[in-house]
C-alpha positions in Angstrom: 103.2 60.5 43.3 105.4 60.5 46.5 103.6 61.7 49.6 105.0 64.9 51.1 106.7 64.5 54.4 105.0 66.0 57.4 108.1 65.9 59.6 109.3 69.2 60.8 112.9 70.1 60.2 115.1 69.4 63.2 116.0 72.3 65.4 119.7 73.2 65.5 121.3 71.5 68.4 122.8 73.7 71.1 126.5 74.3 70.6 128.3 71.9 73.1 131.2 74.3 73.3 128.9 76.9 74.9 128.5 76.4 78.7 125.0 75.4 79.6 124.7 78.2 82.1 125.3 80.8 79.4 122.9 79.1 77.0 120.1 79.2 79.7 120.7 82.5 81.3 117.8 84.7 80.2 119.5 87.8 81.8 122.1 87.8 79.0 121.4 89.3 75.6 120.7 86.7 72.9 123.9 87.5 71.1 126.0 86.6 74.2 124.0 83.4 74.9 124.6 82.2 71.3 128.2 83.3 70.9 130.6 80.6 72.2 133.5 82.9 71.5 132.4 85.3 74.3 134.0 84.0 77.6 132.1 84.3 80.8 135.0 86.2 82.4 134.4 89.0 80.0 131.6 90.3 82.2 134.2 91.0 85.0 137.3 91.7 83.0 138.8 94.9 84.5 140.6 95.7 81.3 137.3 96.3 79.5 135.8 99.8 79.5 133.4 100.4 82.5 130.4 100.7 80.3 131.1 97.4 78.6 131.6 95.7 82.0 128.3 97.2 83.2 126.4 95.6 80.3 127.5 92.2 81.4 126.5 92.4 85.1 124.4 89.3 85.7 120.9 89.5 87.0 120.4 89.3 90.8 117.7 87.2 92.3 116.0 89.5 94.9 114.8 88.6 98.3 111.5 90.2 99.5 113.4 93.0 101.2 115.5 93.5 98.1 112.3 93.8 96.0 110.9 96.2 98.6 114.1 98.4 98.4 114.0 98.4 94.6 110.3 99.5 94.5 110.5 102.2 97.1 114.0 103.6 96.8 115.4 102.8 93.4 118.3 105.3 93.7 119.7 103.7 96.8 118.8 100.2 95.5 121.0 100.8 92.5 123.9 101.9 94.8 123.4 98.9 97.0 124.1 96.6 94.1 127.8 97.6 94.4 128.0 96.4 98.0 129.8 93.1 98.7 127.4 90.2 98.3 127.7 89.2 101.9 126.5 92.6 103.1 124.0 93.5 100.4 121.0 92.2 102.2 121.8 94.4 105.2 121.9 97.4 102.9 118.5 96.5 101.4 117.2 96.3 105.0 118.6 99.7 105.8 116.9 101.1 102.6 113.6 99.6 103.8 114.0 101.1 107.3 114.8 104.5 105.9 111.7 104.4 103.7 109.5 103.5 106.7 111.0 106.3 108.8 110.5 108.9 106.0 106.8 107.8 105.8 106.2 108.4 109.5 105.1 111.9 108.8 103.9 111.5 105.2 101.5 108.7 106.1 99.9 110.4 109.1 97.5 113.3 109.5 99.0 114.8 112.7 102.4 115.1 114.4 101.5 112.9 117.3 100.7 110.0 115.1 104.1 110.5 113.4 105.9 110.3 116.7 104.0 107.2 117.6 105.2 105.5 114.4 108.8 106.5 115.1 108.5 105.1 118.6 107.3 101.8 117.1 110.6 101.6 115.2 112.6 102.4 118.2 110.9 99.6 120.1 111.5 97.2 117.2 115.3 98.1 117.2 115.6 97.7 121.0 113.7 94.4 121.0 116.1 93.0 118.3 119.1 94.2 120.3 117.6 92.5 123.4 117.1 89.2 121.6 113.3 89.3 121.7 111.2 87.7 118.9 110.9 89.7 115.7 107.8 91.8 114.9 105.6 90.6 112.0 106.3 93.2 109.5 107.9 93.1 106.0 110.7 95.4 107.1 110.9 94.9 110.8 111.4 91.1 110.5 114.5 91.3 108.3 115.7 94.3 110.3 115.6 92.0 113.4 117.6 89.4 111.6 120.2 91.9 110.5 120.7 93.3 114.0 120.9 89.9 115.6 123.5 88.8 113.0 125.5 91.9 113.8 125.1 93.3 110.3 123.5 96.6 111.4 124.5 98.9 114.3 121.4 99.5 116.5 122.8 102.8 117.7 123.2 104.1 114.2 119.6 103.0 113.5 118.3 104.8 116.6 120.0 107.9 115.5 118.2 107.7 112.2 114.9 107.5 114.1 115.8 110.4 116.3 116.7 112.6 113.3 113.1 112.2 111.9 111.4 113.8 115.0 111.9 117.3 113.6 109.6 116.4 110.7 106.7 116.1 113.2 107.3 119.8 114.2 105.9 122.9 112.5 108.7 123.3 110.0 112.5 123.6 110.5 113.4 127.0 112.1 117.0 127.5 111.1 119.7 126.6 108.5 121.7 125.0 111.3 118.8 122.8 112.2 118.2 122.0 108.5 121.8 120.9 108.1 121.6 118.8 111.2 118.4 117.2 109.9 120.1 116.3 106.5 123.1 114.9 108.3 120.9 112.8 110.5 118.5 111.5 107.9 120.0 111.0 104.5 123.5 111.4 106.0 122.6 109.0 108.8 121.6 106.4 106.2 125.0 106.7 104.4 126.9 106.5 107.8 124.9 103.5 108.9 125.5 101.8 105.5 129.2 102.5 105.8 129.4 100.9 109.2 127.5 97.9 107.8 130.2 97.7 105.1 133.0 97.8 107.6 133.9 101.4 107.3 135.7 103.0 110.3 133.8 105.5 112.4 135.9 108.3 110.7 135.0 107.0 107.3 131.3 106.7 108.3 131.4 110.4 109.3 132.8 111.2 105.8 130.0 109.2 104.3 127.5 111.2 106.4 128.5 114.3 104.6 128.1 112.7 101.2 124.7 111.4 102.2 123.6 114.8 103.4 124.3 116.2 99.9 122.0 113.6 98.5 119.4 114.6 101.1 119.7 118.3 100.1 119.2 117.4 96.4 116.2 115.4 97.3 114.6 118.3 99.2 115.3 120.8 96.5 113.9 118.6 93.7 110.8 117.7 95.8 109.7 121.2 96.9 106.7 121.1 94.6 105.7 117.6 95.7 106.0 118.6 99.4 104.0 121.7 98.7 101.2 119.6 97.3 101.3 117.5 100.5 101.0 120.6 102.6 104.6 120.4 103.7 107.7 122.6 103.6 111.0 121.4 105.1 113.1 124.4 103.9 114.7 126.4 106.7 112.4 129.3 107.9 115.2 131.8 108.4 116.5 131.3 104.9 113.0 131.7 103.5 112.5 134.9 105.5 115.7 136.4 104.0 114.1 136.0 100.6 110.7 137.4 101.7 109.2 134.0 101.8 107.5 131.7 104.3 106.5 128.1 104.5 102.9 129.1 103.7 104.1 131.0 100.6 106.1 128.0 99.4 103.1 125.7 99.7 100.9 128.2 97.9 103.3 128.9 95.0 106.2 126.5 94.8 107.1 127.9 91.4 107.5 131.5 92.5 110.6 133.2 91.1 111.9 134.3 94.5 111.7 130.7 95.7 113.4 129.3 92.5 116.2 131.7 92.9 116.7 130.6 96.5 116.7 126.9 95.5 119.3 127.6 92.8 121.6 129.3 95.4 121.1 126.4 97.8 122.0 123.9 95.1 125.2 125.8 94.2 126.2 125.9 97.8 125.5 122.2 98.1 127.8 121.6 95.1 130.6 123.5 96.8 130.2 121.5 100.0 130.2 118.2 98.1 133.3 119.1 96.1 135.1 119.7 99.4 133.9 116.5 101.0 136.1 113.4 101.4 135.8 110.9 98.6 138.6 108.4 99.3 136.5 105.6 100.7 137.5 101.9 101.2 136.5 99.8 98.2 134.1 97.7 100.3 132.1 100.7 101.4 131.7 102.4 98.0 127.9 101.6 97.9 127.3 103.8 100.9 128.8 106.8 99.1 127.3 106.3 95.6 124.2 108.5 96.3 126.6 111.4 96.2 127.0 110.7 92.4 123.3 111.4 91.9 123.5 114.3 94.3 126.2 116.0 92.2 124.3 115.6 89.0 121.0 116.8 90.5 122.5 119.8 92.3 124.3 120.8 89.1 121.0 120.8 87.1 119.2 122.7 89.8 122.0 125.3 90.2 121.7 125.9 86.5 118.0 126.5 86.7 116.9 123.1 85.5 114.5 120.7 87.0 114.9 117.1 88.3 112.0 114.7 88.5 111.4 113.6 92.1 111.4 110.0 90.9 112.8 108.2 87.9 116.3 108.1 86.5 117.6 108.3 83.0 120.3 106.1 81.5 123.0 108.8 82.0 122.3 108.9 85.8 122.4 105.1 86.1 125.6 104.9 84.0 127.2 107.5 86.2 126.5 105.5 89.3 127.8 102.3 87.6 131.0 104.0 86.5 131.6 105.4 90.0 130.9 102.0 91.5 133.2 100.2 89.1 136.1 102.6 89.6 135.5 102.7 93.4 135.1 106.5 93.9 131.9 108.5 94.2 
């Protein structure tokens, strides 16, 4: 009787017609790695539908500050992926700085401590501009490098710090102050990002308006979260016109009168966003993409729906990808 062979059947050899990079790239779906008929240029072919192109965007190896941006601000991180590669790290740094500034009040128990944290960031920016050594901090160190390299404008960064001071006060008194706060914080991020992406000062101001709309959507969708933290950043005069106060919002963020006010503010935000400038230079599109999410959030809120403070569905992400690929927020 012939002995049975114990040799294993040979594995199929890799198709030599398929580029090695495609065979080894784990970011690509298995079908694309195995299909030698799918050319690499298909991933960037402008003749393909935007959704098809979005499926073939290669994976990006993230730096530490890029990973920080993805973890703490996934909305803006997604938008930053549409920035030119040479400027993308600077946008990641800007996302990190904005996160740290927003935490100045959230992470402290009293207003004075928040102001001290803001001053720490002012000093870090001024030291980088003066050419002094960087501070040992996961965001301050790459911030120093971006400023020294001329990738971020120190004055735009300092304006973002200044705009956060109102958060250390006992609420925002008027709608005028509320709008100024939105334009300085979320709007300030978009303006600073635009400058980093070589937008003109006029284009950066247009981006400020788009960013402010994203900030408004963030405030409206986070009212309950802020209330749980003992905070209310809605304008006091508007609350008073609806028979409300900051204390009432914190006590009952689901009150019908408050929800009606939030719907009205969302509808007004949509009108303002529709009237804003959207013709941006292609290289600066990443700075304006938060407006895509703002429009979707404000529309839901104006219709009486809800938007989770964090987390995005596929439709939101595809909307950003489509706007980024066509170059218009």
